[in-house]
Structure formats: C-alpha cells, structure tokens
A tleap script that builds the chain and sets N, CA, C and O, in Angstrom:
source leaprc.protein.ff14SB
mol = sequence {
  NMET THR ARG GLY ALA VAL GLN SER VAL GLU
  ASP VAL VAL LYS ASN ILE ILE ALA ALA GLU
  LEU ARG VAL SER ARG ASP GLN LEU ASN PRO
  GLU THR HIE LEU MET LYS ASP LEU GLY ALA
  ASP SER LEU ASP ALA LEU ASN ILE ALA LEU
  ARG LEU GLU GLU ALA PHE LYS ILE LYS ILE
  PRO ASP ASP ALA ILE PRO LYS PHE LEU THR
  VAL SER ASP ILE VAL THR GLY VAL ASN ASP
  HIE LEU SER GLU ARG CGLN
}
set mol.1.N position { 42.058 282.347 85.267 }
set mol.1.CA position { 41.833 281.616 86.502 }
set mol.1.C position { 42.287 282.490 87.676 }
set mol.1.O position { 43.341 283.122 87.620 }
set mol.2.N position { 41.494 282.515 88.715 }
set mol.2.CA position { 41.804 283.380 89.856 }
set mol.2.C position { 42.929 282.796 90.691 }
set mol.2.O position { 43.228 281.604 90.621 }
set mol.3.N position { 43.536 283.652 91.473 }
set mol.3.CA position { 44.611 283.204 92.356 }
set mol.3.C position { 44.090 282.142 93.331 }
set mol.3.O position { 44.780 281.167 93.627 }
set mol.4.N position { 42.863 282.345 93.825 }
set mol.4.CA position { 42.264 281.379 94.734 }
set mol.4.C position { 42.080 280.023 94.084 }
set mol.4.O position { 42.309 278.993 94.718 }
set mol.5.N position { 41.669 280.012 92.825 }
set mol.5.CA position { 41.486 278.749 92.107 }
set mol.5.C position { 42.819 278.057 91.898 }
set mol.5.O position { 42.927 276.841 92.057 }
set mol.6.N position { 43.832 278.830 91.541 }
set mol.6.CA position { 45.164 278.259 91.370 }
set mol.6.C position { 45.657 277.688 92.690 }
set mol.6.O position { 46.229 276.598 92.724 }
set mol.7.N position { 45.439 278.411 93.764 }
set mol.7.CA position { 45.872 277.942 95.075 }
set mol.7.C position { 45.167 276.638 95.444 }
set mol.7.O position { 45.792 275.726 95.985 }
set mol.8.N position { 43.876 276.547 95.156 }
set mol.8.CA position { 43.172 275.324 95.519 }
set mol.8.C position { 43.668 274.139 94.686 }
set mol.8.O position { 43.746 273.020 95.194 }
set mol.9.N position { 44.001 274.370 93.420 }
set mol.9.CA position { 44.580 273.306 92.598 }
set mol.9.C position { 45.904 272.868 93.220 }
set mol.9.O position { 46.171 271.674 93.349 }
set mol.10.N position { 46.720 273.826 93.599 }
set mol.10.CA position { 48.011 273.503 94.211 }
set mol.10.C position { 47.818 272.718 95.506 }
set mol.10.O position { 48.544 271.759 95.771 }
set mol.11.N position { 46.840 273.127 96.309 }
set mol.11.CA position { 46.575 272.420 97.569 }
set mol.11.C position { 46.169 270.971 97.322 }
set mol.11.O position { 46.664 270.058 97.983 }
set mol.12.N position { 45.264 270.767 96.364 }
set mol.12.CA position { 44.811 269.407 96.058 }
set mol.12.C position { 45.971 268.575 95.514 }
set mol.12.O position { 46.145 267.420 95.903 }
set mol.13.N position { 46.758 269.157 94.623 }
set mol.13.CA position { 47.921 268.451 94.069 }
set mol.13.C position { 48.870 268.040 95.191 }
set mol.13.O position { 49.318 266.894 95.235 }
set mol.14.N position { 49.176 268.953 96.084 }
set mol.14.CA position { 50.079 268.637 97.198 }
set mol.14.C position { 49.496 267.557 98.099 }
set mol.14.O position { 50.218 266.667 98.548 }
set mol.15.N position { 48.199 267.629 98.364 }
set mol.15.CA position { 47.563 266.603 99.200 }
set mol.15.C position { 47.672 265.230 98.559 }
set mol.15.O position { 47.964 264.244 99.236 }
set mol.16.N position { 47.438 265.165 97.258 }
set mol.16.CA position { 47.519 263.885 96.545 }
set mol.16.C position { 48.945 263.352 96.556 }
set mol.16.O position { 49.164 262.172 96.832 }
set mol.17.N position { 49.913 264.209 96.260 }
set mol.17.CA position { 51.322 263.776 96.258 }
set mol.17.C position { 51.732 263.296 97.647 }
set mol.17.O position { 52.344 262.237 97.787 }
set mol.18.N position { 51.395 264.071 98.666 }
set mol.18.CA position { 51.759 263.712 100.041 }
set mol.18.C position { 51.153 262.365 100.429 }
set mol.18.O position { 51.825 261.526 101.030 }
set mol.19.N position { 49.888 262.164 100.085 }
set mol.19.CA position { 49.227 260.904 100.437 }
set mol.19.C position { 49.806 259.731 99.652 }
set mol.19.O position { 50.062 258.667 100.217 }
set mol.20.N position { 50.011 259.923 98.365 }
set mol.20.CA position { 50.479 258.829 97.509 }
set mol.20.C position { 51.913 258.419 97.844 }
set mol.20.O position { 52.244 257.233 97.840 }
set mol.21.N position { 52.759 259.407 98.133 }
set mol.21.CA position { 54.172 259.115 98.391 }
set mol.21.C position { 54.489 259.023 99.880 }
set mol.21.O position { 55.632 258.785 100.269 }
set mol.22.N position { 53.466 259.215 100.701 }
set mol.22.CA position { 53.621 259.153 102.164 }
set mol.22.C position { 54.728 260.083 102.656 }
set mol.22.O position { 55.633 259.684 103.389 }
set mol.23.N position { 54.618 261.338 102.224 }
set mol.23.CA position { 55.551 262.369 102.664 }
set mol.23.C position { 54.754 263.500 103.295 }
set mol.23.O position { 53.539 263.592 103.119 }
set mol.24.N position { 55.441 264.348 104.020 }
set mol.24.CA position { 54.798 265.506 104.628 }
set mol.24.C position { 54.601 266.594 103.582 }
set mol.24.O position { 55.453 266.797 102.717 }
set mol.25.N position { 53.471 267.292 103.668 }
set mol.25.CA position { 53.250 268.431 102.759 }
set mol.25.C position { 54.350 269.467 102.910 }
set mol.25.O position { 54.635 270.207 101.969 }
set mol.26.N position { 54.977 269.532 104.093 }
set mol.26.CA position { 56.059 270.491 104.328 }
set mol.26.C position { 57.248 270.243 103.408 }
set mol.26.O position { 58.040 271.154 103.166 }
set mol.27.N position { 57.384 269.033 102.896 }
set mol.27.CA position { 58.480 268.701 101.987 }
set mol.27.C position { 58.213 269.176 100.569 }
set mol.27.O position { 59.111 269.139 99.727 }
set mol.28.N position { 56.997 269.621 100.291 }
set mol.28.CA position { 56.601 269.947 98.924 }
set mol.28.C position { 56.614 271.439 98.667 }
set mol.28.O position { 55.933 272.207 99.347 }
set mol.29.N position { 57.395 271.839 97.682 }
set mol.29.CA position { 57.374 273.213 97.188 }
set mol.29.C position { 57.337 273.120 95.663 }
set mol.29.O position { 57.481 272.027 95.116 }
set mol.30.N position { 57.151 274.232 94.969 }
set mol.30.CA position { 57.012 274.151 93.506 }
set mol.30.C position { 58.172 273.439 92.803 }
set mol.30.O position { 57.965 272.816 91.762 }
set mol.31.N position { 59.374 273.521 93.347 }
set mol.31.CA position { 60.535 272.929 92.688 }
set mol.31.C position { 60.796 271.490 93.105 }
set mol.31.O position { 61.716 270.863 92.579 }
set mol.32.N position { 60.017 270.950 94.032 }
set mol.32.CA position { 60.250 269.585 94.488 }
set mol.32.C position { 60.075 268.612 93.318 }
set mol.32.O position { 59.026 268.568 92.675 }
set mol.33.N position { 61.129 267.838 93.063 }
set mol.33.CA position { 61.128 266.851 91.972 }
set mol.33.C position { 60.669 265.523 92.559 }
set mol.33.O position { 61.265 265.011 93.507 }
set mol.34.N position { 59.601 264.969 91.982 }
set mol.34.CA position { 59.011 263.764 92.547 }
set mol.34.C position { 59.984 262.587 92.590 }
set mol.34.O position { 60.022 261.849 93.574 }
set mol.35.N position { 60.760 262.414 91.541 }
set mol.35.CA position { 61.655 261.260 91.495 }
set mol.35.C position { 62.969 261.523 92.221 }
set mol.35.O position { 63.409 260.713 93.036 }
set mol.36.N position { 63.592 262.661 91.918 }
set mol.36.CA position { 64.900 262.947 92.520 }
set mol.36.C position { 64.811 263.270 94.008 }
set mol.36.O position { 65.642 262.820 94.796 }
set mol.37.N position { 63.797 264.054 94.391 }
set mol.37.CA position { 63.700 264.495 95.783 }
set mol.37.C position { 62.883 263.554 96.669 }
set mol.37.O position { 63.155 263.424 97.862 }
set mol.38.N position { 61.872 262.894 96.071 }
set mol.38.CA position { 60.957 262.098 96.883 }
set mol.38.C position { 61.030 260.601 96.602 }
set mol.38.O position { 60.355 259.812 97.262 }
set mol.39.N position { 61.843 260.207 95.628 }
set mol.39.CA position { 62.029 258.789 95.342 }
set mol.39.C position { 60.855 258.124 94.639 }
set mol.39.O position { 60.718 256.902 94.695 }
set mol.40.N position { 60.006 258.905 93.979 }
set mol.40.CA position { 58.870 258.334 93.253 }
set mol.40.C position { 59.365 257.544 92.051 }
set mol.40.O position { 60.435 257.815 91.506 }
set mol.41.N position { 58.566 256.561 91.650 }
set mol.41.CA position { 58.878 255.817 90.436 }
set mol.41.C position { 57.716 255.975 89.447 }
set mol.41.O position { 56.764 256.709 89.713 }
set mol.42.N position { 57.803 255.292 88.323 }
set mol.42.CA position { 56.784 255.471 87.283 }
set mol.42.C position { 55.401 255.010 87.754 }
set mol.42.O position { 54.395 255.592 87.349 }
set mol.43.N position { 55.334 253.994 88.586 }
set mol.43.CA position { 54.044 253.547 89.110 }
set mol.43.C position { 53.442 254.615 90.031 }
set mol.43.O position { 52.237 254.863 89.998 }
set mol.44.N position { 54.291 255.241 90.850 }
set mol.44.CA position { 53.814 256.347 91.690 }
set mol.44.C position { 53.255 257.471 90.827 }
set mol.44.O position { 52.203 258.032 91.133 }
set mol.45.N position { 53.963 257.797 89.748 }
set mol.45.CA position { 53.519 258.875 88.863 }
set mol.45.C position { 52.167 258.535 88.243 }
set mol.45.O position { 51.299 259.400 88.125 }
set mol.46.N position { 51.991 257.287 87.852 }
set mol.46.CA position { 50.716 256.857 87.274 }
set mol.46.C position { 49.595 256.950 88.314 }
set mol.46.O position { 48.503 257.430 88.012 }
set mol.47.N position { 49.869 256.493 89.527 }
set mol.47.CA position { 48.862 256.566 90.590 }
set mol.47.C position { 48.491 258.006 90.917 }
set mol.47.O position { 47.321 258.305 91.154 }
set mol.48.N position { 49.466 258.892 90.931 }
set mol.48.CA position { 49.199 260.317 91.166 }
set mol.48.C position { 48.330 260.861 90.044 }
set mol.48.O position { 47.365 261.582 90.297 }
set mol.49.N position { 48.668 260.519 88.803 }
set mol.49.CA position { 47.878 260.985 87.656 }
set mol.49.C position { 46.433 260.493 87.749 }
set mol.49.O position { 45.500 261.249 87.476 }
set mol.50.N position { 46.248 259.246 88.128 }
set mol.50.CA position { 44.894 258.699 88.260 }
set mol.50.C position { 44.105 259.426 89.348 }
set mol.50.O position { 42.919 259.711 89.181 }
set mol.51.N position { 44.765 259.720 90.446 }
set mol.51.CA position { 44.085 260.453 91.523 }
set mol.51.C position { 43.775 261.886 91.113 }
set mol.51.O position { 42.751 262.437 91.517 }
set mol.52.N position { 44.651 262.494 90.313 }
set mol.52.CA position { 44.390 263.841 89.802 }
set mol.52.C position { 43.192 263.834 88.864 }
set mol.52.O position { 42.342 264.723 88.921 }
set mol.53.N position { 43.131 262.824 88.002 }
set mol.53.CA position { 41.996 262.709 87.079 }
set mol.53.C position { 40.684 262.607 87.852 }
set mol.53.O position { 39.688 263.238 87.497 }
set mol.54.N position { 40.699 261.814 88.898 }
set mol.54.CA position { 39.505 261.625 89.716 }
set mol.54.C position { 39.134 262.910 90.461 }
set mol.54.O position { 37.966 263.298 90.496 }
set mol.55.N position { 40.131 263.563 91.052 }
set mol.55.CA position { 39.874 264.758 91.858 }
set mol.55.C position { 39.368 265.925 91.015 }
set mol.55.O position { 38.483 266.668 91.440 }
set mol.56.N position { 39.932 266.083 89.818 }
set mol.56.CA position { 39.607 267.245 88.984 }
set mol.56.C position { 38.660 266.925 87.824 }
set mol.56.O position { 38.292 267.811 87.052 }
set mol.57.N position { 38.269 265.650 87.709 }
set mol.57.CA position { 37.365 265.236 86.614 }
set mol.57.C position { 37.943 265.610 85.249 }
set mol.57.O position { 37.267 266.184 84.396 }
set mol.58.N position { 39.226 265.261 85.076 }
set mol.58.CA position { 39.916 265.529 83.813 }
set mol.58.C position { 40.518 264.225 83.303 }
set mol.58.O position { 40.584 263.233 84.028 }
set mol.59.N position { 40.952 264.240 82.053 }
set mol.59.CA position { 41.676 263.107 81.477 }
set mol.59.C position { 43.087 263.581 81.145 }
set mol.59.O position { 43.278 264.496 80.343 }
set mol.60.N position { 44.060 262.951 81.768 }
set mol.60.CA position { 45.463 263.291 81.514 }
set mol.60.C position { 45.992 262.283 80.504 }
set mol.60.O position { 46.020 261.086 80.790 }
set mol.61.N position { 46.412 262.742 79.326 }
set mol.61.CA position { 46.944 261.806 78.320 }
set mol.61.C position { 48.192 261.101 78.848 }
set mol.61.O position { 48.993 261.691 79.573 }
set mol.62.N position { 48.341 259.841 78.476 }
set mol.62.CA position { 49.490 259.056 78.933 }
set mol.62.C position { 50.823 259.728 78.614 }
set mol.62.O position { 51.774 259.625 79.389 }
set mol.63.N position { 50.892 260.419 77.468 }
set mol.63.CA position { 52.163 261.053 77.095 }
set mol.63.C position { 52.452 262.311 77.910 }
set mol.63.O position { 53.562 262.838 77.845 }
set mol.64.N position { 51.476 262.802 78.678 }
set mol.64.CA position { 51.707 263.978 79.525 }
set mol.64.C position { 52.312 263.597 80.868 }
set mol.64.O position { 52.998 264.408 81.490 }
set mol.65.N position { 52.068 262.380 81.319 }
set mol.65.CA position { 52.507 261.964 82.652 }
set mol.65.C position { 54.029 262.067 82.829 }
set mol.65.O position { 54.471 262.543 83.874 }
set mol.66.N position { 54.844 261.647 81.861 }
set mol.66.CA position { 56.302 261.773 82.053 }
set mol.66.C position { 56.782 263.224 82.178 }
set mol.66.O position { 57.900 263.464 82.635 }
set mol.67.N position { 55.955 264.188 81.778 }
set mol.67.CA position { 56.334 265.599 81.880 }
set mol.67.C position { 56.042 266.163 83.259 }
set mol.67.O position { 56.455 267.282 83.565 }
set mol.68.N position { 55.345 265.422 84.089 }
set mol.68.CA position { 55.009 265.862 85.441 }
set mol.68.C position { 56.158 265.491 86.381 }
set mol.68.O position { 56.096 264.495 87.101 }
set mol.69.N position { 57.202 266.314 86.355 }
set mol.69.CA position { 58.394 266.004 87.136 }
set mol.69.C position { 58.414 266.694 88.492 }
set mol.69.O position { 58.839 266.108 89.488 }
set mol.70.N position { 57.952 267.944 88.527 }
set mol.70.CA position { 57.957 268.711 89.773 }
set mol.70.C position { 56.529 269.048 90.173 }
set mol.70.O position { 55.596 268.881 89.387 }
set mol.71.N position { 56.368 269.521 91.398 }
set mol.71.CA position { 55.053 269.955 91.863 }
set mol.71.C position { 54.514 271.036 90.942 }
set mol.71.O position { 53.336 271.020 90.586 }
set mol.72.N position { 55.364 271.971 90.556 }
set mol.72.CA position { 54.953 273.054 89.657 }
set mol.72.C position { 54.499 272.520 88.301 }
set mol.72.O position { 53.508 272.997 87.749 }
set mol.73.N position { 55.218 271.530 87.759 }
set mol.73.CA position { 54.822 270.910 86.489 }
set mol.73.C position { 53.418 270.330 86.580 }
set mol.73.O position { 52.616 270.470 85.657 }
set mol.74.N position { 53.133 269.683 87.692 }
set mol.74.CA position { 51.833 269.038 87.869 }
set mol.74.C position { 50.725 270.080 87.986 }
set mol.74.O position { 49.674 269.951 87.359 }
set mol.75.N position { 50.968 271.116 88.796 }
set mol.75.CA position { 49.962 272.176 88.954 }
set mol.75.C position { 49.682 272.835 87.607 }
set mol.75.O position { 48.526 273.064 87.253 }
set mol.76.N position { 50.736 273.138 86.862 }
set mol.76.CA position { 50.570 273.749 85.535 }
set mol.76.C position { 49.805 272.816 84.598 }
set mol.76.O position { 48.897 273.252 83.891 }
set mol.77.N position { 50.169 271.543 84.592 }
set mol.77.CA position { 49.499 270.571 83.737 }
set mol.77.C position { 48.021 270.428 84.068 }
set mol.77.O position { 47.183 270.370 83.168 }
set mol.78.N position { 47.700 270.372 85.353 }
set mol.78.CA position { 46.294 270.269 85.759 }
set mol.78.C position { 45.546 271.525 85.338 }
set mol.78.O position { 44.442 271.438 84.799 }
set mol.79.N position { 46.131 272.683 85.576 }
set mol.79.CA position { 45.481 273.935 85.171 }
set mol.79.C position { 45.259 273.986 83.659 }
set mol.79.O position { 44.216 274.451 83.202 }
set mol.80.N position { 46.235 273.510 82.884 }
set mol.80.CA position { 46.082 273.474 81.425 }
set mol.80.C position { 44.922 272.565 81.032 }
set mol.80.O position { 44.126 272.916 80.161 }
set mol.81.N position { 44.824 271.409 81.663 }
set mol.81.CA position { 43.743 270.479 81.348 }
set mol.81.C position { 42.392 271.046 81.779 }
set mol.81.O position { 41.388 270.847 81.095 }
set mol.82.N position { 42.363 271.744 82.901 }
set mol.82.CA position { 41.112 272.345 83.373 }
set mol.82.C position { 40.655 273.445 82.417 }
set mol.82.O position { 39.463 273.567 82.136 }
set mol.83.N position { 41.597 274.245 81.918 }
set mol.83.CA position { 41.221 275.331 81.019 }
set mol.83.C position { 40.776 274.787 79.654 }
set mol.83.O position { 39.931 275.396 78.998 }
set mol.84.N position { 41.329 273.657 79.223 }
set mol.84.CA position { 40.910 273.018 77.971 }
set mol.84.C position { 39.478 272.509 78.067 }
set mol.84.O position { 38.758 272.454 77.070 }
set mol.85.N position { 39.083 272.147 79.254 }
set mol.85.CA position { 37.772 271.567 79.483 }
set mol.85.C position { 36.664 272.616 79.384 }
set mol.85.O position { 35.513 272.283 79.099 }
set mol.86.N position { 37.010 273.870 79.618 }
set mol.86.CA position { 35.998 274.932 79.635 }
set mol.86.C position { 35.606 275.388 78.255 }
set mol.86.O position { 34.764 276.276 78.115 }
savepdb mol mol.pdb
quit
C-alpha cells in the first residue's frame, strides 16, 4: 500500500473519530486513546466501527472492535481489512 493510500485511510479515520466523538482533529495523533484520552465508550466504538465499514466498504468482525483502542490501532485494523479484501 502506498504512503498516499495509508495517509488517506488515516485522514478518513480521523474525520470519522472527530465527527463521532465531537472532538477537534487537532486532538488526534496515532497514540490518542479513544477511551482514556477522549472519553469514548463502547457505544462510541461501535458507531465508529459502523462508520468505518460504510466508508471503506469492509466488514469489521465484532471481536476486532475492542482492539481498536488508539487512532493507530484503528488505521492498522482498517488497512489489514482492506488488504484482506484484495
């Protein structure tokens, strides 16, 4: 996957997180923890996962959602699902 493709995945992920949690994109970096740093709960995580599925046309297994703790975790998870699809 090209650097540009990775960057666009990261941009979309950040946009979804910012919109869902009503935070500024400036607050989001790869190490930002959704629950500890942004106060997200399990319903927020589910809503983010659903929006990711819609945006990227992927299916995120329910057991993968609890592993999406940081922005970096989510970007990596989405990239893994995208590469599985090819």
